[in-house]
C-alpha positions, 0 to 999 in steps of 0.5 A: 432449909428445903431439900435441893434435888435436880430440877429445882428453880432455886435464886442465888443468896445475898445477890437473890439476881436471877433465877436459877434451875440445878442441873447436877447435886454431884460436883467435881472440880474440873481444874484438881484432878476431878475433885469432889466437892460435896458442899456444891451443886451445879446451875442453870441460868435462867435468863442468861442460859450460855452461861453455862452450868455453873457451881454453887455452895449450897448454901449460897441456893434458896430453894423457889418451888421445888421439881416435881 
């Protein structure tokens, strides 16, 4: 598995529906006293950026193209 970092272009498995960019490696649950979610990254959709940033479990994220 590739090491993920901010700026990487990724897809989400198993759906593989669309492309996303990692916007943050730090994710906090805003509904649970800002609990840190260490197994998640923040993504933004490239096809529908109006969705805003969404948290996603790292186990579902596959790097397509690494940021330089």
